[in-house]
Every structure is written in structure tokens, then in C-alpha cells.
C-alpha positions in Angstrom: -10.4 52.3 150.6 -11.1 50.7 153.4 -8.7 47.4 154.7 -10.3 45.0 156.3 -9.0 41.7 156.3 -7.7 40.3 159.2 -10.1 42.1 160.9 -13.0 40.9 163.5 -15.7 43.8 161.8 -16.9 44.0 165.6 -16.1 46.2 168.8 -15.7 43.8 171.1 -16.8 46.9 173.6 -19.1 47.3 171.5 -20.6 43.5 172.7 -20.0 44.1 176.2 -21.7 47.5 176.1 -24.3 46.2 174.8 -24.4 42.8 176.9 -24.2 45.6 180.4 -27.3 47.3 178.4 -29.7 44.5 177.8 -29.0 42.7 181.1 -29.6 46.0 182.8 -32.9 45.7 181.5 -34.4 42.6 181.2 -34.1 42.2 184.9 -35.4 45.3 186.1 -37.5 45.9 188.6 -41.1 45.7 187.0 -45.0 46.1 188.5 -48.1 44.4 186.9 -51.5 45.2 187.8 -54.2 43.2 186.1 -58.2 44.3 186.8 -60.7 41.4 185.9 -64.1 42.1 184.5 -66.4 39.0 186.8 -67.9 38.8 184.4 -65.5 37.7 182.3 -65.5 33.9 181.0 -64.4 31.1 183.4 -61.9 30.2 179.6 -60.8 34.1 179.8 -59.8 33.9 183.2 -58.1 30.5 183.3 -55.7 31.4 180.6 -55.4 35.1 182.4 -53.9 33.1 185.1 -51.8 31.0 183.3 -50.1 34.0 180.9 -50.1 36.8 183.7 -48.2 34.6 186.6 -44.7 36.2 186.2 -41.8 33.5 185.9 -39.3 35.7 187.4 -39.1 37.1 191.2 -38.2 40.7 189.8 -41.6 41.2 188.7 -44.3 41.8 191.3 -48.3 40.6 190.4 -51.7 42.3 191.5 -54.7 40.6 191.0 -58.4 43.1 191.4 -61.7 41.5 190.6 -64.6 44.7 190.0 -68.1 44.5 189.2 -70.4 47.6 188.7 -67.7 50.0 191.0 -64.0 50.9 189.1 -61.0 49.6 190.5 -58.3 51.6 192.6 -55.5 52.2 190.0 -51.8 52.0 191.2 -50.3 55.1 190.2 -47.1 52.9 190.9 -47.6 50.2 188.5 -45.6 49.7 185.2 -47.9 48.1 183.3 -51.8 48.3 184.2 -54.6 45.3 182.5 -58.1 45.2 182.3 -59.5 42.1 181.3 -63.0 43.4 180.0 -66.0 41.5 178.7 -69.9 43.0 180.6 -68.3 45.8 182.7 -69.5 49.2 181.7 -66.5 50.8 184.2 -63.9 49.6 182.3 -63.7 53.3 180.6 -63.5 55.2 184.0 -60.7 52.8 185.0 -58.8 53.5 182.5 -59.0 57.5 182.2 -57.9 57.6 185.6 -54.7 55.4 184.9 -54.6 57.9 181.2 -54.5 61.4 183.8 -52.2 59.5 186.5 -50.1 58.3 183.1 -50.2 54.9 183.9 -49.5 52.6 181.2 -53.2 50.3 180.0 -54.7 48.2 178.0 -57.5 46.7 177.7 -57.5 43.7 176.7 -61.1 41.2 176.0 -62.6 38.9 173.9 -65.2 41.1 172.8 -63.6 44.9 171.6 -66.4 46.0 169.7 -69.4 45.2 173.0 -66.6 46.7 175.6 -66.4 49.9 173.4 -69.8 50.9 173.2 -70.6 50.3 177.2 -68.5 52.9 177.6 -69.6 54.7 174.9 -72.7 54.4 177.4 -70.8 54.9 179.9 -69.7 58.3 178.6 -65.9 57.5 178.4 -64.2 56.7 175.2 -61.9 53.8 174.4 -59.6 54.2 171.9 -59.2 51.5 169.5 -55.8 51.6 170.0 -56.5 51.0 173.9 -58.6 48.0 173.1 -56.3 44.2 171.9 -58.2 41.1 171.4 -58.4 38.3 169.1 -58.3 38.7 165.4 -61.4 38.6 164.5 -61.5 36.3 161.9 -61.1 33.4 163.4 -63.8 31.3 165.6 -61.8 28.4 167.5 -62.3 29.4 171.4 -58.3 28.7 172.4 -57.5 30.1 168.6 -58.8 32.7 169.9 -57.6 32.9 173.6 -54.1 32.4 171.7 -54.7 35.3 168.9 -55.2 37.3 172.1 -52.6 37.6 174.1 -50.4 37.6 171.0 -52.1 40.7 170.5 -51.1 42.5 174.3 -48.0 41.2 174.3 -47.4 43.3 170.5 -48.6 46.7 172.5 -46.6 46.0 174.8 -44.1 45.9 172.9 -44.6 48.6 171.2 -45.7 50.8 173.7 -43.2 50.2 176.8 -39.9 50.6 175.1 -38.0 50.3 178.0 -39.4 47.9 180.2 -40.7 45.7 177.1 -37.0 43.3 177.6 -37.9 42.8 181.7 -42.0 41.9 180.7 -40.4 39.3 177.8 -38.1 37.7 180.1 -41.1 37.7 182.5 -43.7 36.8 180.8 -43.8 34.0 177.3 -46.3 35.3 175.5 -44.6 39.0 174.8 -41.4 36.8 173.4 -42.4 36.1 169.7 -43.6 39.6 169.5 -40.5 41.2 170.5 -38.2 38.5 168.5 -40.0 39.9 165.4 -40.1 43.5 166.1 -37.0 43.1 167.3 -35.5 41.2 163.6 -37.7 43.6 162.0 -35.8 46.5 163.4 -32.3 45.4 163.3 -33.1 45.0 159.5 -34.2 47.8 158.5 -31.8 49.7 160.4 -28.5 47.7 159.0 -30.9 48.3 154.8 -30.1 52.2 156.0 -26.3 52.1 156.9 -25.6 49.3 154.5 -27.2 51.9 151.6 -25.1 55.2 152.4 -21.4 53.7 152.8 -20.1 52.9 149.6 -16.5 52.0 150.6 -16.3 47.7 150.7 -16.6 46.5 154.0 -16.9 50.3 155.8 -19.8 49.2 157.3 -19.5 45.5 158.3 -18.3 46.7 162.0 -21.5 49.0 162.2 -23.8 46.0 160.4 -22.7 42.9 162.3 -23.2 45.0 166.2 -25.7 45.6 165.3 -26.9 42.1 165.1 -25.3 40.7 168.2 -27.5 43.7 169.9 -30.1 41.8 167.7 -28.9 38.4 169.1 -27.8 39.7 172.6 -31.7 40.9 173.5 -33.4 38.1 171.8 -31.5 35.5 174.2 -33.1 37.8 176.9 -35.8 38.6 176.6 -36.1 34.3 176.2 -34.1 34.8 180.5 -31.1 33.9 178.4 -27.5 34.6 179.8 -26.4 37.5 177.1 -22.3 37.6 178.8 -19.8 34.7 177.6 -22.0 32.4 177.0 -23.3 33.8 173.6 -19.8 33.7 171.8 -20.5 30.1 170.2 -23.6 32.3 168.4 -21.5 35.5 168.1 -19.1 33.4 166.6 -22.0 31.7 163.1 -23.1 35.5 163.3 -19.7 36.9 162.4 -19.7 33.6 159.6 -22.8 34.8 158.7 -22.6 38.1 158.1 -20.2 37.9 155.7 -21.5 34.6 154.0 -24.6 36.3 153.3 -22.4 40.0 152.9 -21.3 37.6 150.0 -24.2 36.5 148.5 -25.4 40.0 148.3 -22.5 42.2 146.5 -22.9 39.1 143.8 -26.4 38.9 143.2 -26.7 43.0 143.6 -24.2 42.5 140.1 -25.8 40.4 137.9 -28.8 43.7 138.2 -27.9 46.6 135.5 -28.5 50.1 136.5 -30.7 49.1 139.8 -28.4 47.4 141.1 
């Protein structure tokens, strides 16, 4: 039988390692290149100017306007975002970025229109390479917010090593990243709990995962990830014990399946 009484269900060395990793990931230097289709609406350009302005010095931003000719793609940038509207060279710019292994995404308020124009120019745009607003929305401001929320989610899905740095630099990436971190931690902890049969044996791993989750979210929002998080960790430990006890009690009430 595993004895956990009197011991913290948490590896302090694991916390230090996680803190160092999160700090390294969130403060790494990244570069963002933005291509702006000159036919984009003034509202989109204005909103993008606010949202894509980095809030940390470790992120560089380069903006290029284009019309009928595709601009040159810098092979060294961390991410290329193409704001698209009616230009027919969007597909060409994206294709060049893909050939040179530059992560790139097209943001537009009219995805189908942009795809059709690319096809006319004999460039295929995959749906996974385009982000836009929720098609159910009609209010212009809500569509802009929705489009950048989708861009944030795309960055979280596709830029694993740099997503913390992008979240720290660009606020619209933070909520999608927090949602993804919370979701993945829940799945991981469910899997861990499923394979441990001895009471308390899974607590160190479960609690360390929760601590990592908290540190990553703190790093994404630009908060310190060192000793400043001690209070939150204490609350997390108390919550871990409480919810575990509640879960075991509830599971015991369910016949057979429990």
C-alpha cells in the first residue's frame, strides 16, 4: 500500500524544472511578419494594427502592404500572417512560405471569397490555412474579435514551441492557449488516474501536471513563474486533495461502473 500521509504530493524539483522551462519558452525571441492586402477594409486594418502590436521587446514585427504583386517572404520569420481580401496573389505568397517551411496563415473576413480567388490564380488554399470569423456572426466588431480568436487558436495548434512566447506578446492568443492547456491537462490527468490502482499513488503526477498548467497560464499572461506563484500552488494542493476525496466518494456511489 502506498503511504502519502505527511508528504507533499508534489516534486519541488519538478516545479523548479517546469518553472525554468516555462520561463524559457515564454521569453524566447520570435519574429512576426504581416502581409496586408491593400483591399482589406479599414476596420480590419485598424483592428489588426491594435491586435498584432507586440507587448514585449523580445518580439519583432514587420508589416508589408501588397496589391497585385506578392511580397517577398523572409525565410527566417517565426510566423507569417496574411491579411487577405480581394488580392489574387494571396495563394502565391502562401505557397512560397510553405515551400520554404515558414509557418503561415491567411486571416480574412471572407474565407470562401479568398479561396475562390486563389483557385482562379491556380493556387490551392486549404481550409486549415485560413482563419476567419464565426459565420453565424453579423456584427462587424464581433466578426473581428472572432477572427482573431480563431487566429489565436491556430497559433496554439501549430506553433507548439513558440506558442507561449506568442501568447505573452499578443493578448488574443492567451485565452485560446489557456483553454488548450486546461483541456490537455485534464485529458492527461484522466489517463494517469485510470492506470493507477493504489490510493494516492497518482497524486504526485496529477498535482505536478496541475502545477505545470498553472505556470504555463501565468507565463502566457506575462506573469512571473517563479516563487511568486507559491500562494497559487498552495491553493492548488488544497484543491487537489479536496476534489480527489470528493471524486472518490462519488465514484463509490456508482454501482459496477464506479
